[in-house]
Backbone bond lengths (Angstrom), bond angles and torsions (degrees), N, CA, C in turn:
res aa  C-N    CA-C-N  psi(-1)  N-CA   C-N-CA  omega(-1)  CA-C   N-CA-C  phi
1 D - - - 1.349 - - 1.497 116.42 -
2 A 1.455 114.62 -0.26 1.458 117.80 -172.67 1.486 116.23 -60.96
3 S 1.335 112.44 -30.78 1.461 120.11 -170.70 1.532 106.21 -78.60
4 I 1.251 120.21 -24.84 1.550 116.82 178.16 1.508 117.07 -111.66
5 Y 1.361 113.81 3.29 1.498 111.78 -176.76 1.397 114.54 -67.05
6 D 1.370 119.47 -40.87 1.490 120.90 178.10 1.500 115.66 -57.03
7 T 1.363 112.65 -30.98 1.490 120.19 176.11 1.521 107.98 -70.20
8 I 1.306 116.53 -47.99 1.543 119.93 179.94 1.487 106.98 -58.72
9 V 1.267 118.37 -45.81 1.547 118.39 -176.90 1.481 110.05 -59.15
10 K 1.414 125.02 -40.12 1.375 127.53 -176.12 1.692 107.85 -70.21
11 M 1.357 111.21 -32.28 1.394 114.02 -178.99 1.641 110.82 -72.33
12 A 1.169 114.92 -16.57 1.499 120.46 179.17 1.465 114.85 -99.82
13 Q 1.360 120.62 2.99 1.413 121.89 -173.23 1.667 108.82 -98.01
14 P 1.200 121.22 122.93 1.489 121.52 -177.40 1.518 107.53 -73.92
15 F 1.324 128.15 -16.39 1.308 127.63 175.34 1.480 116.35 -88.91
16 S 1.279 114.22 -5.50 1.517 123.68 173.55 1.413 121.82 -96.17
17 Y 1.339 110.36 -43.44 1.458 123.00 -171.42 1.635 106.99 -111.63
18 R 1.270 116.78 134.76 1.447 117.58 171.74 1.463 115.72 -62.11
19 H 1.450 117.01 -42.34 1.372 126.98 165.50 1.497 112.84 -127.26
20 M 1.365 113.16 105.92 1.382 115.04 178.89 1.546 121.13 -51.29
21 L 1.288 117.04 144.75 1.477 120.82 -179.24 1.495 114.30 -87.12
22 V 1.362 116.44 -29.66 1.368 121.30 -179.61 1.561 111.44 -133.13
23 Q 1.231 115.07 150.16 1.539 118.16 175.07 1.477 113.25 -103.74
24 G 1.366 115.39 115.82 1.376 118.19 -171.11 1.497 119.06 -102.45
25 Q 1.255 121.31 149.68 1.438 125.97 -177.56 1.508 105.54 -121.72
26 G 1.296 117.90 116.33 1.537 127.49 -174.64 1.509 110.97 123.82
27 N 1.327 112.95 -162.31 1.454 120.16 -179.28 1.465 112.74 -87.59
28 F 1.350 121.98 114.91 1.509 120.51 176.50 1.407 110.60 -118.85
29 G 1.324 116.68 35.51 1.521 121.65 175.01 1.506 113.33 78.64
30 S 1.371 117.37 178.21 1.338 118.59 -175.10 1.648 109.83 -144.84
31 V 1.302 116.17 173.11 1.434 124.45 -177.78 1.678 104.83 -62.19
32 D 1.215 115.28 -21.43 1.611 114.39 177.22 1.397 111.84 -78.89
33 G 1.366 126.00 6.24 1.452 120.76 178.53 1.607 116.65 95.88
34 D 1.366 108.31 -6.03 1.526 114.67 -178.69 1.486 107.99 -59.83
35 S 1.303 114.64 138.00 1.448 127.01 -179.64 1.640 106.38 -78.53
36 A 1.312 109.47 149.97 1.508 116.16 175.63 1.501 112.93 -71.46
37 A 1.258 113.82 160.27 1.541 120.52 172.89 1.502 111.98 -66.73
38 A 1.272 113.69 150.40 1.571 115.34 173.15 1.568 110.15 -49.69
39 S 1.440 107.70 152.83 1.399 114.41 -175.14 1.455 116.47 -55.41
40 R 1.326 111.63 -33.27 1.678 115.64 -174.33 1.570 108.69 -74.94
41 Y 1.404 120.01 3.68 1.477 118.15 176.18 1.528 106.02 -116.92
42 T 1.344 119.04 10.86 1.498 114.64 -179.00 1.496 106.30 -133.56
43 E 1.233 119.54 165.89 1.454 129.12 175.08 1.555 112.06 -150.99
44 V 1.270 115.26 152.94 1.520 120.43 -174.68 1.540 110.34 -139.53
45 R 1.317 116.58 151.15 1.378 119.88 160.90 1.476 112.75 -140.17
46 L 1.383 120.76 158.39 1.316 126.58 -175.58 1.550 116.47 -58.96
47 F 1.273 116.85 141.77 1.490 122.75 172.08 1.477 109.83 -83.58
48 P 1.332 125.46 149.59 1.574 119.27 172.14 1.546 113.09 -48.08
49 Y 1.301 115.29 -33.73 1.476 120.55 179.59 1.449 111.09 -52.73
50 A 1.395 113.68 -53.09 1.511 120.45 -179.79 1.579 111.58 -65.82
51 E 1.313 119.16 -33.10 1.493 123.13 176.16 1.519 107.61 -62.81
52 A 1.380 116.07 -41.75 1.555 111.60 172.63 1.518 119.86 -56.74
53 L 1.339 114.66 -25.29 1.539 117.35 178.44 1.475 103.72 -80.45
54 L 1.268 127.53 -12.16 1.544 122.41 -174.38 1.490 104.32 -110.02
55 E 1.312 126.52 -9.04 1.444 124.56 -169.55 1.627 112.69 -56.07
56 D 1.272 114.30 133.02 1.579 120.52 179.20 1.410 112.34 71.21
57 I 1.317 119.40 12.98 1.496 119.05 179.50 1.523 110.52 -63.98
58 E 1.279 117.47 -28.26 1.500 124.38 176.61 1.510 114.49 -66.97
59 K 1.330 117.45 -13.98 1.456 123.06 -175.10 1.457 114.21 -97.80
60 D 1.344 118.82 24.22 1.452 119.65 171.93 1.564 108.37 68.91
61 T 1.416 117.81 28.08 1.483 117.08 -174.00 1.497 112.45 -81.80
62 V 1.333 121.29 -12.63 1.449 126.20 174.47 1.447 112.89 -130.65
63 K 1.341 116.95 162.39 1.402 123.28 178.02 1.461 114.41 -77.57
64 L 1.277 116.38 135.13 1.438 122.10 177.38 1.447 113.33 -98.71
65 L 1.338 119.06 146.00 1.511 122.44 -174.38 1.502 104.61 -133.81
66 P 1.342 117.97 157.52 1.396 122.00 179.59 1.588 105.32 -69.27
67 N 1.419 112.61 148.83 1.458 113.80 169.34 1.483 117.46 -80.22
68 Y 1.320 126.26 -165.72 1.381 127.03 -168.35 1.436 109.41 -61.82
69 D 1.351 125.12 -41.58 1.428 128.22 178.65 1.427 114.66 -104.90
70 E 1.293 118.99 19.90 1.413 123.97 179.70 1.598 118.75 47.47
71 S 1.290 109.10 28.79 1.387 116.53 176.15 1.579 114.78 -89.87
72 L 1.295 113.93 -24.64 1.505 122.51 176.23 1.513 109.94 -135.48
73 E 1.325 113.94 171.85 1.472 120.89 176.62 1.534 105.08 -113.38
74 E 1.394 120.96 142.99 1.398 128.84 173.53 1.465 111.42 -127.26
75 P 1.292 117.73 155.35 1.476 121.21 178.33 1.525 109.72 -70.50
76 S 1.317 114.74 142.60 1.494 118.92 179.26 1.600 110.02 -77.09
77 V 1.304 111.12 -25.25 1.443 126.06 -178.24 1.464 114.99 -160.35
78 L 1.326 119.91 148.56 1.416 120.36 179.40 1.469 115.36 -82.21
79 P 1.370 121.22 149.84 1.433 117.69 179.82 1.553 115.29 -58.46
80 A 1.342 114.98 -35.74 1.528 121.81 166.70 1.520 111.39 51.19
81 K 1.334 119.68 92.09 1.429 127.74 167.91 1.537 114.27 -67.82
82 I 1.348 114.96 -17.65 1.420 122.72 -175.34 1.642 106.92 -122.87
83 P 1.391 115.83 140.06 1.428 113.96 175.76 1.557 115.10 -80.52
84 N 1.437 108.84 83.62 1.392 112.94 -166.95 1.489 116.08 -66.78
85 L 1.338 114.68 -24.82 1.631 118.87 170.95 1.590 112.29 -54.00
86 L 1.389 118.43 -36.34 1.314 120.73 179.43 1.614 112.94 -83.22
87 V 1.311 112.03 -31.80 1.372 116.59 -169.31 1.595 108.83 -79.67
88 N 1.340 113.55 -50.07 1.406 116.54 -174.59 1.621 109.45 -99.95
89 G 1.289 115.52 -13.57 1.540 117.80 -174.66 1.533 110.68 68.49
90 T 1.314 111.68 -173.57 1.428 117.43 176.50 1.448 113.63 -163.03
91 D 1.334 125.64 169.91 1.348 127.64 -176.10 1.488 109.18 -160.16
92 G 1.402 116.40 117.61 1.431 116.61 -175.74 1.495 105.29 -164.61
93 I 1.382 115.43 164.26 1.445 126.54 177.71 1.637 109.59 -124.58
94 A 1.284 116.61 150.48 1.429 122.74 171.31 1.521 107.87 -131.38
95 V 1.351 113.44 -153.56 1.442 120.19 -177.51 1.593 101.22 -89.73
96 G 1.265 118.34 113.35 1.546 122.93 173.87 1.491 111.75 73.02
97 M 1.275 120.52 10.34 1.464 117.94 179.18 1.501 110.37 -156.59
98 A 1.306 119.68 163.87 1.380 122.84 -173.20 1.651 108.26 -157.62
99 T 1.320 113.13 147.12 1.432 115.08 177.95 1.547 108.66 -124.79
100 K 1.207 116.89 142.53 1.478 123.49 172.83 1.597 111.24 -146.91
101 M 1.292 112.76 104.40 1.488 117.22 -175.60 1.461 108.53 -118.52
102 P 1.464 118.30 136.29 1.417 122.48 -177.81 1.528 112.41 -81.00
103 P 1.308 120.23 154.69 1.423 124.25 176.15 1.498 112.99 -77.41
104 H 1.343 120.15 156.62 1.404 124.95 -175.76 1.597 108.11 -134.90
105 N 1.372 112.43 166.21 1.409 116.85 174.07 1.443 116.88 -71.96
106 L 1.331 121.69 134.75 1.504 122.30 -175.41 1.477 114.23 -62.41
107 R 1.338 114.83 -43.27 1.496 117.01 177.87 1.531 113.20 -64.10
108 E 1.286 115.55 -40.86 1.471 118.12 176.97 1.545 112.94 -64.52
109 V 1.374 120.32 -40.44 1.340 123.01 178.34 1.503 111.63 -62.92
110 C 1.325 116.71 -44.37 1.411 120.40 178.58 1.519 115.99 -65.35
111 A 1.329 113.19 -34.23 1.500 118.44 171.29 1.459 110.08 -68.10
112 A 1.347 122.94 -36.10 1.458 124.59 177.48 1.528 109.01 -66.37
113 V 1.248 117.03 -44.61 1.558 120.88 177.25 1.482 108.24 -56.35
114 D 1.407 121.57 -45.64 1.305 125.36 -179.13 1.667 114.77 -62.64
115 A 1.255 108.91 -36.57 1.618 114.67 178.78 1.474 103.47 -78.67
116 Y 1.256 127.13 -31.22 1.497 120.05 176.20 1.561 114.59 -71.98
117 L 1.403 113.92 -31.70 1.478 110.25 170.57 1.568 113.79 -72.73
118 T 1.275 116.71 -23.28 1.457 114.14 176.37 1.463 109.60 -75.48
119 N 1.381 120.95 -35.58 1.487 127.57 -174.90 1.455 108.94 -147.55
120 P 1.363 119.31 96.17 1.522 121.76 -179.41 1.497 111.33 -65.57
121 E 1.240 119.20 -15.17 1.542 124.57 177.84 1.509 114.45 -96.04
122 I 1.288 114.28 6.50 1.536 116.81 -177.11 1.506 114.54 -47.69
123 P 1.299 120.60 130.93 1.395 123.27 -175.76 1.598 111.44 -67.82
124 V 1.398 113.16 150.19 1.433 119.79 -178.78 1.530 107.51 -54.11
125 D 1.360 122.97 -44.90 1.405 126.99 -173.83 1.469 110.84 -58.42
126 D 1.460 118.36 -38.82 1.362 120.35 172.63 1.512 120.46 -71.08
127 L 1.345 113.30 -24.87 1.494 118.28 167.81 1.453 112.75 -69.64
128 L 1.291 117.91 -36.64 1.496 127.01 177.20 1.453 108.17 -53.67
129 R 1.316 118.48 -45.09 1.502 120.85 -177.62 1.542 109.02 -67.58
130 I 1.307 118.58 -31.66 1.495 121.40 171.25 1.526 118.93 -74.25
131 M 1.323 110.58 -47.84 1.521 122.61 173.94 1.555 110.18 -111.43
132 P 1.213 120.79 87.42 1.541 118.70 -174.37 1.586 112.64 -67.71
133 G 1.277 117.66 -10.44 1.407 121.44 178.84 1.544 115.30 156.91
134 P 1.369 113.36 175.29 1.539 109.18 174.23 1.460 116.72 -59.90
135 D 1.434 114.73 157.72 1.439 121.95 179.26 1.515 105.61 -126.28
136 F 1.409 110.65 101.32 1.498 115.28 -176.62 1.417 113.04 -79.78
137 P 1.376 123.76 142.90 1.476 123.52 178.73 1.449 115.43 -64.83
138 T 1.366 120.69 -17.26 1.387 122.94 177.44 1.531 114.84 -97.81
139 G 1.376 111.57 6.98 1.520 115.37 178.06 1.577 108.17 82.33
140 G 1.329 107.95 -148.96 1.497 116.21 -174.35 1.578 112.39 102.49
141 I 1.331 114.71 171.99 1.398 123.09 -176.85 1.583 111.43 -120.75
142 L 1.196 119.86 118.88 1.588 122.47 176.96 1.522 106.65 -71.79
143 M 1.384 117.92 127.96 1.377 124.50 175.85 1.438 110.64 -92.11
144 G 1.341 123.10 103.60 1.445 122.03 178.93 1.452 114.61 81.18
145 V 1.404 119.90 160.02 1.336 125.68 178.54 1.505 114.62 -111.57
146 E 1.217 125.66 -6.74 1.305 125.85 -177.96 1.547 115.42 -60.58
147 G 1.394 109.82 -42.50 1.472 114.68 177.11 1.510 114.23 -62.83
148 V 1.314 112.27 -45.52 1.491 116.17 171.17 1.465 116.08 -52.99
149 R 1.294 113.65 -46.55 1.545 117.76 179.94 1.411 112.24 -64.27
150 N 1.355 122.01 -34.01 1.539 122.48 175.89 1.531 108.49 -65.91
151 I 1.382 118.88 -41.90 1.447 117.89 178.93 1.476 114.41 -61.80
152 Y 1.429 110.53 -43.16 1.577 111.93 175.91 1.543 118.97 -66.95
153 A 1.271 107.84 -29.61 1.479 115.06 -174.13 1.573 109.46 -83.17
154 T 1.363 116.55 -45.89 1.506 120.47 -170.81 1.559 109.14 -111.81
155 G 1.222 121.52 -17.23 1.428 122.62 -175.53 1.553 114.59 88.42
156 Q 1.229 118.77 -1.14 1.493 125.22 169.81 1.530 115.08 -137.58
157 G 1.265 115.10 142.84 1.470 118.07 177.99 1.517 111.44 171.19
158 R 1.315 116.41 178.16 1.547 120.54 -171.46 1.551 108.64 -130.28
159 V 1.223 114.75 127.60 1.539 119.56 176.81 1.651 103.99 -112.96
160 I 1.371 108.02 150.30 1.452 117.18 178.51 1.504 104.19 -104.44
161 V 1.316 118.55 129.48 1.569 123.96 -180.00 1.633 102.92 -120.10
162 R 1.323 108.22 132.67 1.398 117.41 170.10 1.525 113.83 -113.71
163 G 1.318 113.73 140.56 1.502 114.41 174.81 1.497 109.30 -72.35
164 V 1.353 116.31 165.75 1.467 125.46 -172.69 1.597 106.91 -96.50
165 A 1.310 117.62 119.63 1.431 123.22 -174.52 1.533 107.40 -134.06
166 N 1.226 121.21 141.95 1.531 128.32 -179.53 1.570 104.79 -131.44
167 I 1.428 107.80 140.23 1.516 112.94 178.71 1.500 104.15 -100.12
168 E 1.423 118.16 129.39 1.421 123.89 178.48 1.479 109.67 -129.62
169 E 1.366 115.34 161.28 1.454 123.25 171.14 1.513 105.07 -76.33
170 S 1.400 119.17 141.44 1.372 120.15 172.61 1.540 113.25 -79.29
171 E 1.247 113.79 151.53 1.605 121.33 178.95 1.489 110.49 -58.20
172 G 1.304 108.69 154.05 1.601 113.21 174.72 1.527 112.52 97.85
173 G 1.305 117.03 -1.57 1.485 116.04 -179.50 1.398 119.77 60.43
174 N 1.252 118.58 30.00 1.480 122.31 176.45 1.518 115.00 -97.68
175 R 1.417 109.51 13.44 1.507 118.66 171.75 1.401 115.39 54.86
176 R 1.272 123.57 19.75 1.475 129.77 172.81 1.595 109.14 -84.54
177 D 1.266 118.64 134.54 1.425 123.99 178.76 1.510 105.95 -81.66
178 R 1.379 117.92 161.74 1.389 121.04 166.94 1.530 104.85 -150.61
179 I 1.384 112.92 154.72 1.494 120.27 178.85 1.556 108.77 -108.04
180 I 1.305 114.32 131.65 1.339 120.15 177.09 1.548 114.19 -114.29
181 V 1.278 117.71 116.90 1.411 125.78 -177.64 1.518 111.88 -93.00
182 S 1.271 122.57 115.73 1.465 123.67 -174.45 1.598 109.08 -110.71
183 E 1.202 126.54 -23.40 1.238 131.95 176.47 1.599 122.55 -136.65
184 L 1.301 117.65 141.33 1.453 119.46 -169.51 1.603 104.09 -120.25
185 P 1.388 111.95 154.85 1.567 114.41 179.16 1.501 106.35 -70.25
186 Y 1.335 113.65 160.66 1.525 125.31 -171.30 1.468 106.09 -59.49
187 Q 1.375 114.36 136.76 1.540 122.80 168.71 1.494 112.30 75.06
188 V 1.372 119.84 10.01 1.506 123.47 177.47 1.586 106.78 -86.15
189 N 1.407 109.27 126.51 1.451 111.44 177.73 1.513 106.80 -83.18
190 K 1.298 118.16 120.61 1.411 126.15 -173.58 1.455 110.23 -65.11
191 A 1.271 123.82 -45.22 1.463 128.12 -175.30 1.562 107.19 -58.96
192 Q 1.357 115.28 -51.05 1.518 121.72 -175.31 1.499 103.57 -66.84
193 W 1.300 123.55 -42.23 1.408 122.98 178.21 1.506 112.55 -56.76
194 I 1.214 122.58 -48.48 1.552 127.19 178.67 1.482 109.11 -64.84
195 T 1.293 117.72 -40.37 1.519 119.30 175.46 1.502 114.06 -60.21
196 L 1.314 110.52 -44.58 1.549 113.95 177.45 1.511 112.23 -62.60
197 I 1.335 115.89 -42.54 1.556 117.11 178.39 1.607 111.78 -63.22
198 A 1.294 113.45 -38.74 1.485 118.49 178.63 1.604 109.22 -60.29
199 E 1.342 114.52 -41.58 1.415 119.30 -176.75 1.555 109.88 -71.06
200 M 1.420 117.19 -36.04 1.368 117.78 176.09 1.515 114.78 -70.30
201 V 1.301 114.27 -36.16 1.642 116.69 168.99 1.407 113.51 -57.90
202 K 1.355 118.04 -42.91 1.437 125.41 179.21 1.466 111.89 -57.22
203 D 1.420 114.18 -45.63 1.474 120.63 -173.63 1.563 108.27 -87.82
204 K 1.337 120.53 5.77 1.476 123.08 172.74 1.491 107.39 72.41
205 K 1.304 121.85 17.89 1.479 126.91 173.55 1.392 110.84 -69.11
206 I 1.432 117.38 -37.45 1.408 122.87 172.83 1.578 107.39 -118.97
207 D 1.252 123.97 125.78 1.418 125.48 -172.40 1.460 108.14 -120.50
208 G 1.373 113.64 139.52 1.473 122.45 -175.47 1.400 122.89 110.94
209 I 1.388 116.80 -8.13 1.414 123.67 176.06 1.579 109.24 -93.34
210 T 1.436 113.90 119.65 1.405 114.93 -175.97 1.605 114.11 -96.44
211 D 1.449 109.45 -25.20 1.463 112.35 -179.29 1.555 104.88 -151.22
212 L 1.269 113.24 150.87 1.424 123.21 178.96 1.571 112.97 -134.25
213 R 1.418 117.20 117.33 1.441 118.70 -176.85 1.483 111.71 -125.46
214 D 1.254 116.77 137.41 1.550 123.29 170.55 1.593 108.68 -93.36
215 E 1.238 117.33 100.32 1.580 122.65 175.76 1.397 112.30 -102.71
216 S 1.298 117.11 25.93 1.479 120.03 177.55 1.539 115.30 -68.21
217 D 1.349 121.39 142.90 1.352 120.83 -179.60 1.579 108.29 -139.87
218 K 1.357 119.40 -160.76 1.423 122.74 178.38 1.504 110.59 -70.38
219 D 1.352 119.09 -13.91 1.566 119.17 177.73 1.533 107.82 -84.34
220 G 1.222 121.73 -17.66 1.493 120.19 -175.59 1.476 119.92 147.49
221 I 1.262 118.77 -179.52 1.487 121.56 -177.93 1.483 107.96 -80.37
222 R 1.362 112.72 141.17 1.522 119.65 170.20 1.559 106.63 -154.01
223 V 1.225 112.58 103.25 1.482 123.07 172.70 1.499 119.36 -105.46
224 V 1.340 122.15 115.62 1.477 121.47 -168.87 1.432 107.88 -104.10
225 F 1.263 121.37 128.41 1.418 131.19 164.58 1.503 115.16 -100.38
226 E 1.319 122.23 106.62 1.431 120.02 175.42 1.537 111.60 -91.05
227 L 1.412 112.07 129.91 1.490 118.80 -174.73 1.442 115.19 -104.17
228 R 1.305 111.76 156.76 1.540 117.46 177.73 1.472 109.15 -70.23
229 K 1.288 116.14 152.42 1.448 127.73 174.06 1.546 106.29 -55.75
230 G 1.330 112.42 134.18 1.505 121.79 175.69 1.470 112.81 80.06
231 T 1.348 119.93 -2.88 1.464 123.72 176.10 1.541 110.69 -74.99
232 M 1.320 118.27 139.08 1.401 122.58 175.74 1.437 108.48 -80.84
233 A 1.363 117.42 117.31 1.434 117.83 -173.30 1.586 113.30 -73.03
234 A 1.403 111.24 -29.44 1.574 116.92 179.23 1.437 106.67 -64.01
235 V 1.407 118.53 -39.85 1.498 115.53 179.44 1.459 116.12 -68.44
236 I 1.316 118.67 -31.10 1.554 124.14 175.21 1.491 108.79 -62.94
237 L 1.397 109.29 -47.42 1.570 114.67 -176.59 1.489 111.57 -67.71
238 N 1.338 120.27 -34.48 1.486 118.21 171.62 1.535 114.48 -66.54
239 N 1.222 114.53 -31.20 1.521 119.23 178.13 1.564 110.82 -68.44
240 L 1.433 110.77 -37.25 1.531 113.38 176.09 1.450 108.36 -72.68
241 Y 1.344 124.00 -30.76 1.433 119.51 174.86 1.506 115.28 -68.18
242 K 1.318 114.77 -39.37 1.539 124.69 -179.98 1.427 111.22 -69.31
243 N 1.394 122.84 -43.56 1.423 121.51 -161.50 1.635 113.92 -116.13
244 T 1.282 112.27 3.28 1.488 116.83 177.91 1.556 108.83 -135.22
245 A 1.390 114.01 178.16 1.436 121.53 -177.41 1.443 111.56 -77.36
246 L 1.394 120.45 7.42 1.471 119.05 176.23 1.448 109.27 -61.87
247 E 1.362 121.10 -25.67 1.533 124.36 170.64 1.542 103.64 -120.82
248 S 1.323 114.82 122.12 1.473 117.93 -174.42 1.547 104.26 -132.47
249 S 1.343 116.60 162.66 1.413 123.25 174.04 1.504 111.09 -105.84
250 F 1.355 123.09 144.85 1.383 121.89 176.31 1.532 108.22 -122.02
251 W 1.390 121.28 113.24 1.379 123.15 -178.89 1.548 105.49 -82.67
252 A 1.231 117.96 138.90 1.408 119.13 176.38 1.625 111.83 -124.86
253 S 1.180 116.00 139.93 1.589 125.81 177.80 1.406 104.93 -142.18
254 N 1.385 114.59 111.08 1.489 120.17 -175.87 1.492 107.09 -91.33
255 L 1.394 117.73 73.88 1.409 124.64 177.95 1.582 109.93 -95.33
256 A 1.311 113.75 118.54 1.566 119.07 -176.61 1.535 103.99 -134.15
257 I 1.311 110.42 163.13 1.435 124.71 175.30 1.604 110.53 -86.04
258 V 1.268 122.44 117.87 1.470 123.04 -174.64 1.583 103.94 -128.77
259 D 1.301 115.73 111.25 1.459 121.40 177.87 1.546 110.76 56.46
260 G 1.368 113.94 42.16 1.435 124.40 179.67 1.464 120.54 78.74
261 Q 1.340 111.40 3.42 1.592 115.82 -178.14 1.421 107.33 -120.11
262 P 1.385 117.87 150.16 1.616 119.83 175.85 1.430 102.12 -84.36
263 K 1.391 110.85 135.83 1.550 118.84 171.67 1.522 109.25 -141.13
264 I 1.360 110.67 147.39 1.491 112.48 171.50 1.477 111.87 -88.07
265 L 1.303 119.07 118.83 1.407 118.99 -174.28 1.536 112.55 -109.99
266 N 1.455 110.84 139.90 1.495 117.34 171.79 1.578 105.57 -78.96
267 L 1.401 111.01 -178.88 1.436 112.88 -179.31 1.525 114.76 -65.36
268 H 1.322 119.80 -29.81 1.430 121.25 172.53 1.560 114.95 -62.22
269 G 1.388 108.93 -37.82 1.480 111.91 -179.80 1.544 111.41 -74.58
270 L 1.344 117.00 -31.39 1.483 115.57 177.82 1.597 112.28 -66.88
271 L 1.366 108.12 -43.08 1.480 111.61 -177.74 1.526 111.15 -75.10
272 G 1.269 121.05 -29.02 1.386 122.86 175.34 1.564 112.24 -69.09
273 S 1.325 113.08 -40.14 1.516 113.97 179.53 1.530 112.82 -70.88
274 F 1.406 114.10 -28.82 1.479 111.96 179.66 1.529 104.72 -74.49
275 V 1.330 120.38 -43.15 1.500 120.38 178.50 1.566 116.87 -52.74
276 H 1.374 107.61 -46.87 1.557 115.01 174.87 1.484 111.05 -60.40
277 H 1.269 120.22 -41.10 1.348 124.39 -172.82 1.594 108.71 -69.48
278 R 1.385 117.15 -38.14 1.425 120.44 176.27 1.578 112.91 -68.74
279 I 1.229 116.17 -34.86 1.458 123.03 175.15 1.448 108.25 -56.88
280 E 1.357 117.26 -52.06 1.446 125.60 -179.56 1.536 112.00 -56.54
281 V 1.359 113.15 -44.40 1.366 117.08 -175.67 1.542 114.31 -70.08
282 I 1.375 115.72 -39.34 1.461 122.84 172.71 1.488 110.58 -62.03
283 R 1.415 122.47 -41.30 1.405 123.83 -177.63 1.604 110.23 -67.19
284 R 1.375 114.22 -41.26 1.476 118.25 175.79 1.506 111.39 -63.05
285 R 1.307 112.48 -40.56 1.535 115.18 -174.53 1.546 108.32 -70.83
286 S 1.317 120.59 -34.90 1.498 123.57 175.98 1.525 109.22 -66.98
287 E 1.349 118.23 -41.16 1.391 124.88 178.48 1.574 109.61 -57.44
288 F 1.374 112.60 -44.69 1.477 119.93 178.61 1.488 114.31 -60.26
289 D 1.453 110.54 -52.34 1.435 115.78 177.57 1.529 113.03 -60.57
290 L 1.248 118.96 -39.25 1.483 123.82 179.08 1.547 109.38 -58.77
291 K 1.282 116.79 -50.77 1.464 121.28 179.48 1.478 112.37 -60.88
292 K 1.334 116.12 -40.54 1.524 121.16 174.90 1.480 112.60 -59.29
293 A 1.398 115.06 -43.94 1.480 119.03 176.10 1.478 112.64 -67.24
294 E 1.364 122.18 -40.86 1.323 125.22 175.76 1.591 119.85 -58.88
295 D 1.349 110.07 -38.73 1.400 121.01 175.75 1.470 111.20 -66.99
296 K 1.447 115.04 -41.33 1.505 118.29 176.75 1.569 112.89 -66.37
297 V 1.344 118.67 -36.34 1.439 124.33 177.38 1.610 108.63 -68.03
298 H 1.339 117.40 -36.69 1.447 116.94 177.08 1.614 115.24 -63.16
299 I 1.358 109.57 -40.78 1.480 116.76 175.43 1.603 111.42 -65.20
300 L 1.307 113.47 -44.84 1.453 119.04 178.70 1.613 110.27 -57.84
301 N 1.346 114.57 -44.12 1.518 121.74 -179.01 1.489 102.80 -65.14
302 G 1.240 126.35 -41.14 1.485 125.94 -177.52 1.563 108.49 -64.56
303 L 1.361 115.23 -45.42 1.501 119.15 177.71 1.583 109.39 -61.64
304 L 1.301 119.79 -39.73 1.440 120.24 177.24 1.521 113.26 -63.21
305 V 1.389 117.92 -37.72 1.419 120.11 174.95 1.470 111.35 -64.56
306 A 1.344 111.70 -45.61 1.549 112.60 -177.29 1.513 110.72 -64.32
307 L 1.283 119.98 -40.08 1.456 118.59 173.73 1.468 117.16 -59.67
308 A 1.312 115.01 -38.20 1.474 120.90 -179.57 1.606 105.65 -62.71
309 K 1.297 116.65 -46.93 1.464 119.92 178.96 1.564 110.80 -59.80
310 I 1.271 117.23 -40.71 1.428 124.88 -177.11 1.574 107.94 -62.04
311 D 1.353 113.58 -45.76 1.514 120.21 172.99 1.409 112.48 -55.03
312 L 1.353 121.91 -39.85 1.542 133.78 -171.45 1.608 101.08 -66.83
313 I 1.346 111.40 -53.82 1.517 115.85 -175.63 1.514 111.74 -62.00
314 I 1.380 114.53 -41.71 1.497 118.91 -178.82 1.499 110.24 -64.25
315 A 1.400 116.95 -37.31 1.481 122.48 -177.21 1.537 105.45 -71.82
316 A 1.322 123.70 -39.59 1.385 124.43 177.91 1.590 116.52 -67.15
317 I 1.374 114.64 -32.09 1.475 120.88 173.54 1.477 111.77 -62.44
318 R 1.453 112.19 -47.76 1.342 119.48 -179.74 1.628 115.67 -59.66
């Protein structure tokens, strides 16, 4: 299982996938970059979401191809009742090309598919009202809509994501402000981010932070910055946005394999490919069910003929 264990670990991480494919028991790493436990200490089972990607696969709904040594057959693609590429996104490299697709909200994606079915020529601006933008599992705030519109219209673009931070007065009535960070941009390593800020404070690149604590727990992220008296918290927060990963850019390139060829797809292309895929799956499933029914009818007709002959033999004997 060594070749697939890293993939299974990622499928079980709530900070990596918008909708996890497997439910894990054991240590599957953390947003701090901690590695998962060895495979002998963990176990997984499919989530209902993943089962929806496999539904009807036994009914010849997808084409099967030989595996690497031609000893078995494997599906070329999953039946997928859900457009998982849009919902969970993907990130990978190949020879001379790479893909990086952001995750989206499941309800919004399904609403977009419904709108596309109603009107395949629906304008991008109308789709933007249905899908305002990516929905990252770690939260964050999208800055502006132009980057999202470029991704949806052309298949490529860049969005700026800010972490969620609030300015509060510290307890005890000493009138010192503090900054509480509760969400980080997608794929930001929290431990490395905190270490970088600590080094910047030590080197006086960021002035005014007297203490830095990571109070994160199973309920979510909470990083506390205690500020010196008289320091303007808004200035410190802007410095964190400017000089650290608290504000990050996410470059998207919707490269996918369509009919055996890599293509960069805009939102219309992604929705259309999914709809055509589902039509093909439903057609093949219906043909499979029809053949099963015809085979059953053939057997029943044979039984009827046999019973008729038995009745004739019994009548002749009498």
